[in-house]
TITOR-344889 format. One record per residue (C-alpha): x negated, y negated, z negated; residue in one letter. Coordinates in steps of 0.05 Angstrom, whole numbers, plus 5000, padded with zeros to 4 digits. Example, Ala and Ser with C-alpha at 12.3 -4.5 7.8 and 13.67 -1.06 7.14 Angstrom:
475450904844A;472750214857S;
This chain:
500050005000M;497149335020E;497748694982S;495847964992S;497847684924K;492147194907P;491647374832S;490348104849L;483647964882R;480147864815W;483048524791V;480348844854Q;473548544841L;473548824769A;475549514794L;470249484848G;464849304797V;467049904754I;466550364815C;459550094829M;457350194757M;459850914759S;454951084815I;449050664792S;445851194748S;444651664806S;439151214831Q;436750834770Y;436651394718V;433951944763W;426851844736T;429152094667L;430952774696F;424452904734T;420353184676K;425553694650P;427553894720L;420253994739G;419154454680A;425554854693A;424454934768L;416854994767G;416454404815A;411453844823T;413453114818L;412353024893T;417153604907E;422353324859L;421952624889Q;424552904955V;431252934919T;431052184909F;429152064982S;434852505006V;439652114961L;437551434990I;437051655063V;443851985064I;446951405026Q;444450905078T;444251285144F;451251555137F;454150875118S;457050705187P;461051355186L;463051235114Q;465250525130G;469450775188F;472851295144L;474450765092V;477650325145E;481550915175K;484151255113F;484150675064G;479550485006P;483350824950R;482951524981L;475751465004L;473151144939L;476651704901S;472952214944V;466451834933G;467351854858A;468852604859L;462852754903L;458252334858T;460752684795G;460353364828A;453153234850S;451053184777W;455153764752V;452754234807L;445453984800A;445854214727A;446354924752H;441354874810A;436355444808T;431855204864S;429354564896L;433654684957S;439954694915L;437654074878L;436553714945Y;443453934968L;447253744905T;444053144871Y;441052884936G;446153074990G;452853044955L;450352464913G;448252074974G;454952175008L;458851984946G;454851374926T;454651134999G;462151165007I;463350754944I;457750254957Y;459850095029V;467250145012G;466949654954V;462649144991I;467249185052G;473249075008L;470248464973M;468548095037V;475848175057T;478947974990W;474447374981F;473547025049P;472246365013D;467546654960K;464247224997R;457347094969G;459647084897L;464247684904A;459148114940C;453947904889G;458248104830L;459948774862A;452748904879A;450648704808A;455149264783G;450649744822Y;444149394803G;445649344729M;450649894716G;445450394693A;443749934634L;449850244600A;447550964610T;439950944606T;439151014531F;445051494521P;442451944575I;435351914546A;438152094477D;442352664506S;436452944543L;432452974479A;438153274439A;441853724489N;437253844548G;438053654621Y;443554154639Q;448653914588D;446753194602T;447753254677L;454253634668Q;457653184618W;455252524644F;456852734715G;463852914693L;464652264655G;461951804709L;466052164762G;472452074722L;470951334709V;469951204783G;476151614801L;480451234752A;478050554777A;479250764850A;486650884836Q;487850134830G;484049944893I;488049594947R;486449215010R;489448535026P;493648365086L;488848145141S;488647415158G;491147165091K;487746665045G;482646095052P;476746185099R;469545955096P;467445375141P;462645775185A;466246425199A;469246795257L;476746895259D;477147445311R;475148165300A;468748425330V;468249175338T;461949545319P;460649695392R;460948955409E;456748765349M;451149245366L;450348905433K;448948215403T;442047925388P;444947635324L;446048325293F;439148575310W;435947945281L;439848065216L;437748805218F;430348625226A;430748115170M;434248595122M;429149135139T;423348685122M;426448455056M;428349165038S;421249385050T;418548855003S;423049024944G;422949774953L;415349774955M;415449474885V;420849954860I;417350574886S;410150374872Q;410349954808M;408150514761A;402150654807S;399649944818F;400849724746S;396250294724R;391150104776D;391449384752F;390149624681G;396549324651V;401449904649A;399850124578G;397849444549V;402249274489T;406748674501V;411748454447W;411049124412G;411849584473S;407849774535A;408049274592A;410849754644L;417449924608P;418349184592W;417449014666A;422249554688L;427549314638T;426848584658L;427048774732D;433649134725R;436748534691F;434248004741T;435648464800N;442948454779G;443347724758L;440647454824T;446147774866R;452147364842P;447746744830F;444946674901F;451646914929G;454946334893W;449445854918V;450446094989S;457945944986D;455945224974R;449245105010L;450345585068G;447646295079R;441546115120E;439245545075N;439946005014T;436046555049M;430346085064T;430145854992L;430746554961A;426146935008F;420846385005G;421246404929G;420347154932E;413947074973A;411246564923L;413047014864A;409547614896M;403347194909L;402946944837L;404347644812W;398547934849F;393947354829A;395747464755C;395548224759R;390548304702D;394747914652N;399848374621A;404547834595V;404747474662L;405548144697F;411848274657V;414747574665L;413147514739L;416048204754S;422747914733G;421747314779V;419947764837V;426448154831F;430447514821F;427947324891G;429548004921W;436148294896G;440347754929E;439648094996I;445548534975F;450147924970S;447347485026L;446947985083F;454048285078P;456847585070S;453547295131I;455047915172L;462547865158T;462347105169D;459247245237S;463247845261F;470047805226G;473548205173E;477548735211A;471549205220H;467448905164G;466349555126T;463949955187T;459749365212N;456249295145Y;455050045146G;450649945207F;446849365175L;445949755110Y;441850265148M;436249755144A;435649925071Q;434050645089G;428650425138I;425849955085G;425450545036S;420850905086I;416450305099F;416150095026G;415250804999G;410951325035P;408150855088L;406050335036A;402750894996A;399051125059L;396550415071L;393950385000H;390551065006D;387350885072A;384750205048S;383350404975G;386549754952S;393349444938W;391248794971L;393448985042P;400049255015V;401648614979F;399248195038A;403948575083L;410248505040V;408847775024I;408247655099S;414947995109C;418047545057D;415246915089L;417047125159L;424247285138T;424946615103A;422446255165L;426946655212L;433046485170A;432145745184Y;428945705253V;432246295287A;438346555250L;441545885237K;441645635310P;443246315338L;449246395292R;451645695309R;451445865383R;454746535372T;460546245333L;461345675383A;461846165441A;466846625407A;
Protein backbone atom coordinates (compact mmCIF):
# COMPACT_ATOMS: atom_id res chain seq x y z
CA MET A 1 0.00 0.00 0.00
CA GLU A 2 1.44 3.33 -1.02
CA SER A 3 1.15 6.56 0.92
CA SER A 4 2.10 10.19 0.40
CA LYS A 5 1.10 11.62 3.81
CA PRO A 6 3.95 14.04 4.67
CA SER A 7 4.18 13.16 8.38
CA LEU A 8 4.86 9.52 7.53
CA ARG A 9 8.21 10.18 5.92
CA TRP A 10 9.96 10.70 9.27
CA VAL A 11 8.51 7.41 10.47
CA GLN A 12 9.83 5.80 7.30
CA LEU A 13 13.26 7.28 7.97
CA ALA A 14 13.26 5.91 11.53
CA LEU A 15 12.25 2.45 10.32
CA GLY A 16 14.91 2.60 7.60
CA VAL A 17 17.58 3.48 10.17
CA ILE A 18 16.51 0.50 12.31
CA CYS A 19 16.76 -1.79 9.27
CA MET A 20 20.25 -0.44 8.56
CA MET A 21 21.33 -0.94 12.17
CA SER A 22 20.11 -4.53 12.07
CA ILE A 23 22.56 -5.40 9.25
CA SER A 24 25.51 -3.29 10.39
CA SER A 25 27.09 -5.94 12.60
CA SER A 26 27.68 -8.32 9.69
CA GLN A 27 30.44 -6.03 8.44
CA TYR A 28 31.64 -4.15 11.49
CA VAL A 29 31.69 -6.95 14.10
CA TRP A 30 33.06 -9.70 11.86
CA THR A 31 36.59 -9.18 13.20
CA LEU A 32 35.46 -10.43 16.64
CA PHE A 33 34.57 -13.84 15.21
CA THR A 34 37.81 -14.51 13.31
CA LYS A 35 39.83 -15.90 16.22
CA PRO A 36 37.27 -18.46 17.51
CA LEU A 37 36.26 -19.44 13.99
CA GLY A 38 39.90 -19.96 13.03
CA ALA A 39 40.44 -22.23 16.00
CA ALA A 40 37.26 -24.23 15.34
CA LEU A 41 37.80 -24.66 11.60
CA GLY A 42 41.59 -24.93 11.64
CA ALA A 43 41.79 -21.99 9.23
CA THR A 44 44.31 -19.18 8.83
CA LEU A 45 43.30 -15.55 9.11
CA THR A 46 43.84 -15.11 5.37
CA GLU A 47 41.45 -17.98 4.63
CA LEU A 48 38.85 -16.59 7.03
CA GLN A 49 39.04 -13.09 5.55
CA VAL A 50 37.77 -14.50 2.26
CA THR A 51 34.41 -14.66 4.05
CA PHE A 52 34.49 -10.89 4.54
CA SER A 53 35.46 -10.31 0.90
CA VAL A 54 32.58 -12.52 -0.28
CA LEU A 55 30.19 -10.53 1.94
CA ILE A 56 31.24 -7.15 0.49
CA VAL A 57 31.52 -8.24 -3.14
CA ILE A 58 28.09 -9.90 -3.19
CA GLN A 59 26.57 -6.98 -1.28
CA THR A 60 27.78 -4.51 -3.91
CA PHE A 61 27.92 -6.42 -7.19
CA PHE A 62 24.38 -7.77 -6.83
CA SER A 63 22.97 -4.37 -5.88
CA PRO A 64 21.52 -3.50 -9.33
CA LEU A 65 19.48 -6.73 -9.30
CA GLN A 66 18.49 -6.16 -5.69
CA GLY A 67 17.40 -2.61 -6.48
CA PHE A 68 15.31 -3.86 -9.42
CA LEU A 69 13.60 -6.44 -7.21
CA VAL A 70 12.81 -3.80 -4.58
CA GLU A 71 11.18 -1.62 -7.24
CA LYS A 72 9.26 -4.53 -8.76
CA PHE A 73 7.95 -6.24 -5.64
CA GLY A 74 7.94 -3.36 -3.18
CA PRO A 75 10.27 -2.41 -0.31
CA ARG A 76 8.34 -4.11 2.51
CA LEU A 77 8.55 -7.58 0.96
CA LEU A 78 12.17 -7.29 -0.18
CA LEU A 79 13.44 -5.71 3.04
CA SER A 80 11.71 -8.51 4.95
CA VAL A 81 13.54 -11.05 2.78
CA GLY A 82 16.80 -9.16 3.34
CA ALA A 83 16.33 -9.26 7.12
CA LEU A 84 15.58 -13.00 7.07
CA LEU A 85 18.62 -13.73 4.87
CA THR A 86 20.89 -11.67 7.11
CA GLY A 87 19.67 -13.40 10.27
CA ALA A 88 19.87 -16.81 8.62
CA SER A 89 23.46 -16.14 7.51
CA TRP A 90 24.52 -15.88 11.17
CA VAL A 91 22.43 -18.81 12.40
CA LEU A 92 23.67 -21.13 9.64
CA ALA A 93 27.28 -19.91 10.02
CA ALA A 94 27.12 -21.03 13.66
CA HIS A 95 26.86 -24.61 12.39
CA ALA A 96 29.35 -24.34 9.50
CA THR A 97 31.84 -27.20 9.61
CA SER A 98 34.08 -26.00 6.78
CA LEU A 99 35.35 -22.82 5.20
CA SER A 100 33.19 -23.41 2.14
CA LEU A 101 30.04 -23.46 4.26
CA LEU A 102 31.20 -20.33 6.09
CA TYR A 103 31.74 -18.54 2.77
CA LEU A 104 28.31 -19.65 1.59
CA THR A 105 26.42 -18.71 4.76
CA TYR A 106 27.99 -15.70 6.43
CA GLY A 107 29.48 -14.39 3.18
CA GLY A 108 26.97 -15.36 0.49
CA LEU A 109 23.62 -15.19 2.25
CA GLY A 110 24.84 -12.28 4.36
CA GLY A 111 25.92 -10.34 1.29
CA LEU A 112 22.56 -10.85 -0.40
CA GLY A 113 20.60 -9.92 2.72
CA THR A 114 22.58 -6.83 3.69
CA GLY A 115 22.71 -5.65 0.07
CA ILE A 116 18.93 -5.82 -0.33
CA ILE A 117 18.36 -3.76 2.80
CA TYR A 118 21.13 -1.23 2.13
CA VAL A 119 20.12 -0.45 -1.44
CA GLY A 120 16.42 -0.69 -0.62
CA VAL A 121 16.56 1.76 2.28
CA ILE A 122 18.70 4.32 0.44
CA GLY A 123 16.42 4.08 -2.61
CA LEU A 124 13.40 4.63 -0.38
CA MET A 125 14.88 7.68 1.36
CA VAL A 126 15.76 9.54 -1.83
CA THR A 127 12.09 9.15 -2.84
CA TRP A 128 10.53 10.13 0.49
CA PHE A 129 12.81 13.17 0.94
CA PRO A 130 13.27 14.89 -2.44
CA ASP A 131 13.90 18.21 -0.67
CA LYS A 132 16.24 16.77 2.00
CA ARG A 133 17.90 13.92 0.15
CA GLY A 134 21.37 14.55 1.53
CA LEU A 135 20.21 14.62 5.15
CA ALA A 136 17.88 11.62 4.79
CA CYS A 137 20.46 9.45 2.98
CA GLY A 138 23.05 10.51 5.53
CA LEU A 139 20.90 9.52 8.50
CA ALA A 140 20.03 6.17 6.91
CA ALA A 141 23.67 5.48 6.05
CA ALA A 142 24.68 6.51 9.58
CA GLY A 143 22.47 3.70 10.85
CA TYR A 144 24.70 1.31 8.92
CA GLY A 145 27.95 3.04 9.83
CA MET A 146 27.21 3.32 13.57
CA GLY A 147 24.70 0.53 14.18
CA ALA A 148 27.32 -1.94 15.37
CA LEU A 149 28.14 0.33 18.31
CA ALA A 150 25.08 -1.19 20.01
CA THR A 151 26.24 -4.78 19.49
CA THR A 152 30.05 -4.71 19.68
CA PHE A 153 30.44 -5.04 23.46
CA PRO A 154 27.48 -7.43 23.97
CA ILE A 155 28.82 -9.70 21.24
CA ALA A 156 32.34 -9.56 22.72
CA ASP A 157 30.94 -10.46 26.15
CA SER A 158 28.83 -13.28 24.71
CA LEU A 159 31.82 -14.72 22.85
CA ALA A 160 33.79 -14.85 26.07
CA ALA A 161 30.93 -16.37 28.07
CA ASN A 162 29.11 -18.60 25.56
CA GLY A 163 31.40 -19.20 22.58
CA TYR A 164 30.98 -18.26 18.95
CA GLN A 165 28.24 -20.75 18.03
CA ASP A 166 25.69 -19.57 20.58
CA THR A 167 26.66 -15.95 19.90
CA LEU A 168 26.15 -16.26 16.16
CA GLN A 169 22.92 -18.15 16.58
CA TRP A 170 21.20 -15.92 19.12
CA PHE A 171 22.42 -12.58 17.81
CA GLY A 172 21.60 -13.65 14.26
CA LEU A 173 18.09 -14.54 15.36
CA GLY A 174 17.68 -11.28 17.26
CA LEU A 175 19.06 -9.01 14.53
CA GLY A 176 16.99 -10.78 11.88
CA LEU A 177 13.79 -10.33 13.89
CA VAL A 178 14.53 -6.64 14.55
CA GLY A 179 15.05 -6.00 10.84
CA LEU A 180 11.97 -8.03 9.94
CA ALA A 181 9.79 -6.13 12.41
CA ALA A 182 10.98 -2.74 11.14
CA ALA A 183 10.41 -3.78 7.52
CA GLN A 184 6.72 -4.40 8.19
CA GLY A 185 6.11 -0.66 8.52
CA ILE A 186 8.01 0.29 5.36
CA ARG A 187 5.98 2.03 2.66
CA ARG A 188 6.82 3.94 -0.50
CA PRO A 189 5.31 7.35 -1.30
CA LEU A 190 3.21 8.18 -4.29
CA SER A 191 5.59 9.32 -7.03
CA GLY A 192 5.72 12.97 -7.92
CA LYS A 193 4.47 14.22 -4.55
CA GLY A 194 6.14 16.71 -2.24
CA PRO A 195 8.72 19.53 -2.61
CA ARG A 196 11.64 19.11 -4.96
CA PRO A 197 15.26 20.24 -4.78
CA PRO A 198 16.30 23.15 -7.04
CA ALA A 199 18.69 21.17 -9.27
CA ALA A 200 16.90 17.90 -9.93
CA LEU A 201 15.38 16.04 -12.85
CA ASP A 202 11.63 15.57 -12.97
CA ARG A 203 11.43 12.81 -15.56
CA ALA A 204 12.43 9.21 -14.98
CA VAL A 205 15.65 7.92 -16.52
CA THR A 206 15.88 4.15 -16.88
CA PRO A 207 19.06 2.28 -15.93
CA ARG A 208 19.72 1.54 -19.59
CA GLU A 209 19.54 5.24 -20.45
CA MET A 210 21.63 6.22 -17.43
CA LEU A 211 24.43 3.80 -18.28
CA LYS A 212 24.84 5.52 -21.65
CA THR A 213 25.56 8.93 -20.13
CA PRO A 214 29.02 10.40 -19.41
CA LEU A 215 27.56 11.85 -16.19
CA PHE A 216 26.98 8.41 -14.66
CA TRP A 217 30.46 7.17 -15.49
CA LEU A 218 32.04 10.29 -14.06
CA LEU A 219 30.12 9.69 -10.82
CA PHE A 220 31.15 6.01 -10.91
CA ALA A 221 34.84 6.90 -11.31
CA MET A 222 34.64 9.46 -8.51
CA MET A 223 32.92 7.06 -6.11
CA THR A 224 35.44 4.33 -6.96
CA MET A 225 38.35 6.62 -6.09
CA MET A 226 36.80 7.77 -2.82
CA SER A 227 35.84 4.20 -1.88
CA THR A 228 39.42 3.10 -2.52
CA SER A 229 40.73 5.76 -0.15
CA GLY A 230 38.49 4.89 2.79
CA LEU A 231 38.55 1.13 2.35
CA MET A 232 42.35 1.16 2.23
CA VAL A 233 42.30 2.63 5.73
CA ILE A 234 39.58 0.26 6.99
CA SER A 235 41.34 -2.85 5.72
CA GLN A 236 44.97 -1.85 6.42
CA MET A 237 44.87 0.25 9.62
CA ALA A 238 45.97 -2.54 11.93
CA SER A 239 48.94 -3.25 9.65
CA PHE A 240 50.20 0.28 9.08
CA SER A 241 49.61 1.38 12.68
CA ARG A 242 51.89 -1.47 13.80
CA ASP A 243 54.47 -0.52 11.18
CA PHE A 244 54.32 3.11 12.38
CA GLY A 245 54.93 1.90 15.93
CA VAL A 246 51.76 3.41 17.44
CA ALA A 247 49.29 0.50 17.55
CA GLY A 248 50.09 -0.59 21.09
CA VAL A 249 51.10 2.78 22.55
CA THR A 250 48.90 3.66 25.54
CA VAL A 251 46.64 6.67 24.96
CA TRP A 252 44.16 7.74 27.65
CA GLY A 253 44.48 4.40 29.39
CA SER A 254 44.10 2.12 26.34
CA ALA A 255 46.09 1.13 23.25
CA ALA A 256 46.02 3.63 20.39
CA LEU A 257 44.59 1.24 17.78
CA PRO A 258 41.32 0.40 19.61
CA TRP A 259 40.86 4.10 20.38
CA ALA A 260 41.31 4.95 16.70
CA LEU A 261 38.88 2.24 15.60
CA THR A 262 36.24 3.44 18.08
CA LEU A 263 36.60 7.10 17.09
CA ASP A 264 36.51 6.16 13.41
CA ARG A 265 33.20 4.35 13.76
CA PHE A 266 31.64 7.36 15.44
CA THR A 267 32.88 10.01 12.97
CA ASN A 268 32.19 7.71 10.02
CA GLY A 269 28.53 7.73 11.05
CA LEU A 270 28.34 11.38 12.09
CA THR A 271 29.70 12.74 8.80
CA ARG A 272 26.95 11.14 6.69
CA PRO A 273 23.97 13.22 7.89
CA PHE A 274 26.17 16.28 8.49
CA PHE A 275 27.53 16.63 4.96
CA GLY A 276 24.22 15.43 3.55
CA TRP A 277 22.56 18.36 5.34
CA VAL A 278 25.28 20.73 4.11
CA SER A 279 24.79 19.53 0.53
CA ASP A 280 21.07 20.28 0.71
CA ARG A 281 22.06 23.91 1.28
CA LEU A 282 25.38 24.48 -0.51
CA GLY A 283 24.85 22.08 -3.42
CA ARG A 284 26.19 18.56 -3.93
CA GLU A 285 29.25 19.45 -6.02
CA ASN A 286 30.39 22.28 -3.74
CA THR A 287 30.06 20.01 -0.71
CA MET A 288 31.99 17.23 -2.46
CA THR A 289 34.85 19.60 -3.21
CA LEU A 290 34.94 20.74 0.42
CA ALA A 291 34.65 17.27 1.97
CA PHE A 292 36.93 15.37 -0.39
CA GLY A 293 39.58 18.11 -0.27
CA GLY A 294 39.40 18.00 3.53
CA GLU A 295 39.84 14.24 3.41
CA ALA A 296 43.04 14.63 1.36
CA LEU A 297 44.42 17.19 3.84
CA ALA A 298 43.52 14.97 6.81
CA MET A 299 45.24 11.96 5.22
CA LEU A 300 48.36 14.04 4.53
CA LEU A 301 48.54 15.29 8.13
CA TRP A 302 47.83 11.79 9.42
CA PHE A 303 50.77 10.33 7.55
CA ALA A 304 53.03 13.23 8.53
CA CYS A 305 52.17 12.69 12.24
CA ARG A 306 52.27 8.90 12.04
CA ASP A 307 54.77 8.50 14.90
CA ASN A 308 52.65 10.47 17.41
CA ALA A 309 50.09 8.13 18.96
CA VAL A 310 47.75 10.85 20.26
CA LEU A 311 47.65 12.65 16.91
CA PHE A 312 47.27 9.31 15.15
CA VAL A 313 44.09 8.63 17.13
CA LEU A 314 42.64 12.14 16.74
CA LEU A 315 43.44 12.47 13.05
CA SER A 316 42.02 9.02 12.30
CA GLY A 317 38.64 10.45 13.33
CA VAL A 318 39.14 13.46 11.06
CA VAL A 319 40.05 11.18 8.17
CA PHE A 320 36.79 9.26 8.47
CA PHE A 321 34.81 12.46 8.94
CA GLY A 322 36.06 13.40 5.46
CA TRP A 323 35.25 10.01 3.95
CA GLY A 324 31.96 8.53 5.20
CA GLU A 325 29.84 11.24 3.56
CA ILE A 326 30.21 9.53 0.18
CA PHE A 327 27.26 7.37 1.24
CA SER A 328 24.97 10.39 1.48
CA LEU A 329 26.34 12.59 -1.30
CA PHE A 330 26.53 10.08 -4.15
CA PRO A 331 23.01 8.58 -3.88
CA SER A 332 21.58 12.10 -3.49
CA ILE A 333 23.27 13.57 -6.54
CA LEU A 334 22.51 10.44 -8.59
CA THR A 335 18.77 10.71 -7.89
CA ASP A 336 18.86 14.49 -8.45
CA SER A 337 20.39 13.81 -11.85
CA PHE A 338 18.39 10.80 -13.07
CA GLY A 339 15.02 11.02 -11.31
CA GLU A 340 13.24 8.99 -8.66
CA ALA A 341 11.25 6.36 -10.55
CA HIS A 342 14.24 4.02 -11.01
CA GLY A 343 16.31 5.48 -8.20
CA THR A 344 16.85 2.24 -6.30
CA THR A 345 18.07 0.27 -9.33
CA ASN A 346 20.13 3.21 -10.58
CA TYR A 347 21.88 3.53 -7.24
CA GLY A 348 22.51 -0.21 -7.30
CA PHE A 349 24.70 0.30 -10.36
CA LEU A 350 26.58 3.18 -8.74
CA TYR A 351 27.04 1.25 -5.50
CA MET A 352 29.11 -1.32 -7.40
CA ALA A 353 31.90 1.26 -7.22
CA GLN A 354 32.19 0.39 -3.53
CA GLY A 355 33.00 -3.22 -4.47
CA ILE A 356 35.71 -2.12 -6.90
CA GLY A 357 37.10 0.23 -4.25
CA SER A 358 37.32 -2.69 -1.81
CA ILE A 359 39.59 -4.52 -4.28
CA PHE A 360 41.80 -1.48 -4.96
CA GLY A 361 41.95 -0.46 -1.31
CA GLY A 362 42.39 -3.98 0.06
CA PRO A 363 44.53 -6.58 -1.74
CA LEU A 364 45.95 -4.24 -4.40
CA ALA A 365 47.01 -1.65 -1.82
CA ALA A 366 48.65 -4.44 0.18
CA LEU A 367 50.48 -5.60 -2.95
CA LEU A 368 51.74 -2.05 -3.57
CA HIS A 369 53.03 -1.90 0.00
CA ASP A 370 54.73 -5.30 -0.30
CA ALA A 371 56.33 -4.38 -3.62
CA SER A 372 57.66 -1.02 -2.38
CA GLY A 373 58.35 -1.99 1.23
CA SER A 374 56.73 1.25 2.38
CA TRP A 375 53.33 2.79 3.09
CA LEU A 376 54.39 6.05 1.44
CA PRO A 377 53.29 5.12 -2.12
CA VAL A 378 50.00 3.74 -0.77
CA PHE A 379 49.18 6.96 1.06
CA ALA A 380 50.39 9.05 -1.88
CA LEU A 381 48.03 7.15 -4.17
CA VAL A 382 44.91 7.50 -2.01
CA ILE A 383 45.62 11.17 -1.22
CA SER A 384 45.92 11.77 -4.97
CA CYS A 385 42.56 10.03 -5.47
CA ASP A 386 40.98 12.32 -2.87
CA LEU A 387 42.42 15.47 -4.45
CA LEU A 388 41.48 14.41 -7.97
CA THR A 389 37.91 13.60 -6.92
CA ALA A 390 37.56 16.96 -5.14
CA LEU A 391 38.81 18.74 -8.26
CA LEU A 392 36.55 16.75 -10.59
CA ALA A 393 33.50 17.58 -8.48
CA TYR A 394 33.95 21.28 -9.18
CA VAL A 395 35.54 21.52 -12.64
CA ALA A 396 33.91 18.53 -14.36
CA LEU A 397 30.86 17.24 -12.50
CA LYS A 398 29.25 20.62 -11.84
CA PRO A 399 29.21 21.87 -15.48
CA LEU A 400 28.41 18.43 -16.89
CA ARG A 401 25.42 18.03 -14.59
CA ARG A 402 24.21 21.53 -15.43
CA ARG A 403 24.31 20.72 -19.14
CA THR A 404 22.64 17.33 -18.62
CA LEU A 405 19.74 18.82 -16.66
CA ALA A 406 19.34 21.67 -19.14
CA ALA A 407 19.12 19.22 -22.05
CA ALA A 408 16.62 16.90 -20.34
